[in-house]
N, C-alpha and C positions, 0 to 999 in steps of 0.2 A: 440539657447540655447545649451550649452555644459554641459555634465554631468561629474562629477568627483567622484571617490570613494576614500576610505581611502588610503593615501600614493601613490596617482597617480603622477608619476614623470612628466607627461605631464603638470600638473598645473605649475610647476616650469618653463618649457620651454615657456608656453604661457605668463607668467608674466615677465620673464626676457629677452626673446629673440623675443617676438612677434610671429606672425603666420607663418613666412617664414620657421622656423625650422620644423614645422609639416606638411607643405603642400607637402614636398618631399615624404612623405609616407614611410620613412625608419624606423620610430620609432614604436615599438611594445609594448603592455602591457606585464608585467611579466606573467600574467595568460595565455596569448596567446602563449608565448614561451613554457610554460609548456604543453599546449595542443598540440603544434607541436611535442615536444619530445614524448608525449604519443602516437601520431599517428605513429611516426617512429617505436616505439617499437612494435606496433600492426602489422605494415607491416612486420617487421622482423619475427615475430612469424608465420604469414600466409605463408610467403615464405618458411620458414623451413619446415612447414607441407607439402607443395606442393612438395618440393625437396625430402623429405623422402618418400613420396608416389611414386614418379617417380623411385627412387632407388629400392624400393621393387618390382615394376613392371618389372624392368630390370633383377632382380635376379630370379624371378619366370619364369616358363614355360609359353610362350606366349599363350594367349587364347583370342579370339575376345570378349568374354563376360567380361573378366577381364580388357582388355584394354578399352573397352567402359565405364565400371564403373569408372576406373581411370580418363578417360577424363572428365566425368561428374563432378567428385569431384573437379578436378582442375578448371574447368569453374566456379563452385559454389564459390570457394575461391576468384577468380578474381572479380566476381560480388559483393560478400559481402565486398570486400576490399574497405574501404572508401578512397575517394580522399584526399590526403594530403593537397592540396591547399584549398579544401572546408572546411577543419577543422580549418583553420587559419582565424583569424579576426584581423584586424589592429585597433589600437587606433587612432582616428581621432579627433583632437582638434576642427575642424571646420565642419566636416561632420555630417549628422544626421542619417546615415544608421543604427547605433547601438542604437539610442535613441528610447525608447518606445513612441508610438504615443501620449499617454496622457501627456508626458512631452514635446514633440516636440512643442506642441501648447500652451505652457504656455503664459499667457498674457504679454504684454509689461510692462515695469516698472511702468508707471503711473497707469495702471489698477491693477497691482499687489498690489499697495499700499492699494487699497480699498477692500481688501479681507474680511474685517469686517465692514459691513455697519453701525453697531451700534457705531463705533468709528468715530467721526467727524474730527479727526486730522490724519495727515500723518507724520511719523517720519523717518528721515534719520539717520541710524547708520553710523558714519564716523570713519573709521579705518585707521589711519596713519600707513604706512607699509613699511618694507624693510626686505627681507630675513628671514621671520619667518613662513615658510610654515607649519611646524609641528603644531605650535600653531593655525594657521589659519584653518587647517583641522579639528581641534577639536572645535574651537570657533564658526565658522559659524553655523553648525547644532545645537549646544547647545543653542546659543542665539536665533536662529530662533524658535526653539521649545519652549523655555522659553516665548517668546513674543506671540506665537500663543496661549498658555494657558491663557494669559492675554487679548487675542483678540485685540491686538494692530496692527494697520496698520503700516507697517514698510518695509524698504528696506535697505540692507547692502551695503555700498560703501567702497571698499578697495582702498585707495589712495596710490599707489605703486610708490615710488621714484626710478627711474631707471637711473638717472644721476650719475656722479662720485663725486658729492659734498657731504659734510657731511650731515647727516640726519637732516631734519628740520621738526619736528613734527607740530609746529604751522602753518607753511606755508601750509603743507598738509591739515590741518583742514580748513584753509581758502579756499583752492581749492575745497575740498569736499563740503563746504557750497555753493560756487558759482555754482558748477556743479549739485547740487541736489535741488536748490531752486524752480525750476519750478514744482516740484512734492511733496514738503513737506512744512510744516509750523513750524517744529522744528527739532532740531538735537540732537543726543547723541554723544558727543565726547568720544570715547570708546577705551580703551587699548585692544589690541588683546590677551593679556595674563591674563585678569581678567574675570573670569566666575562667574556670579551671581548664587548662590545656594539656597537662601531663596526665596520661592515663594511670600513672603510678600513684597519683593522689587518691587516697581512699577515704570513704565516708563511713567507716566502720562504727559500730556501736561503742561509745566511749565508756566502757564499764569501769575502768580504774580511775578515771578523772577526765576533765574536759580535754578535748583534742583540738588543737589549733591548726586547721588545715592551711590557712594563709599565714604561715610562720614568718617572723621578721626576716629570715634569711632567704625567703621566697617571694614575699609581697613586693610588687613593683614600686611601691612608694615609701612605706613605713618600715624601719629596720631597728627600732629601739627594743631592748631586751624584754620589756614588760608589755609590749604591744600584743593585744589579743583580738583585734578587730578583723574585719573582712569576712572570714568564715570561721566560726567556732562551733564545735559539736559539744553538747551537754546532755547528759541523761536526765530523765524526769526527776529522780530522787535528789540529785545534786542541785538542780535548778531550784527546787523547792527548799532545799537545805539553806541556801543563801538568800532566800526570799526574792529571787529574780534580780532585776535591775532597779536602780534608783529611778524615780519618776520626776526628779528635779531638773533634768537636763533638757531644757527647751532651747532650740538652736543647735549649732553644730559643735561636736567635740566633747571629750572627757568622759562620756558615759561608759565607754569600754574600760577606761583606766579605773573608774570607781568599781566596776564589776570585777576587775582583776584584784582589787583590794578585798572584796568580799570572798573571792575564791581563796586567796592567801590566808585570810583570817579563819576560814573553815578548814584550813590545812589540806586543800585540794591542789594537787600538782597538775599543772598544765603540760600536756605532752605535745610534741610536734613531729612532723615528718622528718625522716632522715634518709640518707643514701639515695638521694635523687640526682639524676644527671643534669637537671635543669636548675636555673637560678632565678634571679629577680627579673630577668628580661624575657624569659620564655616559659615560666611555670604557669603564669596567669596572663590573661588579657584584660587590661584595665580600660574600660570604655567610657570612663568619666572625662568630660571635657570641661575644665574649670572656666573656660571662656564663655560657655553656654550655660552650664549648671553652677551658678555662683552659690557658694556656701554661706549660710547665715552665721556670721561671726560676731554679731552684735552682743555686747555685754551691757546690761542696764540694771539699775537699782543696786542691790547687794549680790547680784548673781556671781560676780567674780570671786567674792569671798566665800560664798556658800558652796559653790560647785568645785572648789579646789580641795574640799575635805570629804572624808568618808561620810556617807549618809546612812544613819541608823533609824530613820523615821519612816521612809517610804520604800515601796518595793512591790512585789507580786501581790502581797496581801492587801495593799492599800489602793491599787489601781482603780480608777473610776472612769467609766466610759459607757458609750451607747453604740450598739450595732445598728447602723442605719439600714443596711441591706447586706445580704450574702448571696453571691453569684457563683455558680459552677459553670465553667467554660473550658475551652481548649484553644491553644494557639499552635497551629501547625501540628495538630495531633497530640500535643502535650497537655494533659489535664491540669487545671489549677482551680483554686478557690479564692475569690476576691472578697475580702471583708471590708466594707466601707464603714469606717468608725469615726465617732465624734468623741474627742477627749474632753474631760472636765478639768478645770484648773481652779485651784484654791489660791486666789490672789493674795491672801494673807500670808501664804507660805512661799509661793513662787510668783511674785508680781511680774516677773520678766517673761511670762508665758505669752504675752501679746505685745511687747514693746517693738517698735519699728525703727528705733534709732538709739544710739548710745546716749542714754540719759541717766542722770542720778547715779553714776558709777561711784562705788566706794572702793578705796584701795584696800588690798588685803592687810588685815591687822596682824601685827607681829606680837604674839603673846610669848612672854618669857617661859611660861609653863606649857607651851604648845606641845601636844603629843605628835611627834613626827610621823608616827604610824598612821595617823588620820589624814595626812596630806597625800592626795592621790595624784597630783600633777607630776608627770614623769620629767626627769632631767634629760634634756635633749641637746645633743650637738647637731644642729640643723644640717651641717655639711655631711655628717656621718650617718645620721639616723633618718633623714628625709630626702627622697629623690624628687626631682621636679617632673613628676609624671602626670599629675592631674590635680 
């Protein structure tokens, strides 16, 4: 188990480059560098005091008593002088020598789920992730403490896409489900930039159907009726029933709308919170900054035509990926599992998985016999359904 504090640069190294970067032992924590400079200054002061005393002794008339006193004082300075090397401590992403004993022996993930015996269910928080370290450092301890107050058995999984393909949120959620199902019976599909602020929001087991915590009347940005993004709870059986999410959505947008079509087709009713005293401004805190985190809105090849319709070819059963590494760690005492994953792309099916610009776009075809139920793009009134939050 590895510990991380706020703004720890080693978290980035562990997630983006694996363990080899840190095993060399050349990386140091910023606070350790500060400690090193502090010891250097302390050494300099003590040396100057010793040299000044020696100079005074040379200027005065020699006396055995005075020389003896000077020798004793110089010896005292050397004994009191702290060792520079002993004052330094290295950050170690994999070692335990700096970890408090009570944290070293944290239970394994399956046992950690059962921290609240009164809760009969175990929830996996699935975070599709790429390069959002600042948000992650704030999100993990916040949500962990929020759920502890509700006495919910839970564990956070960060599914970190480390390949060079475009971001695929839906595929990462499918992977998170597959990798967590041995220890949980429901999942929370959770954005890393959305923090629940109202304690009345519950993460209860969604027995009757999917439960949309970040409902349209509460979400700070999206308010259209069929919106199910942000935070959605789904039990294991229902997620398998609809075969998870489509794997065709490379880039930003529409994967949630396609998933809503799957739920509707399976006759699963999405439930939402009611009777809350908060609204779109204070139920959640949205920490996404679109000026810093630019969304991948590129459409290329026939992506626009394919992704606007219901996908019946791909899903949980067809996901192809490789786990590069799996890491158990904590951020400010909150445990999490990071899965560094490499996705596979069939370019014959989704050639837009690695395009970097709008190329070869095809306009949506208007078929006379088009089944309107297959069209998943929501009808939006941008002034009414979208707030300029992020």
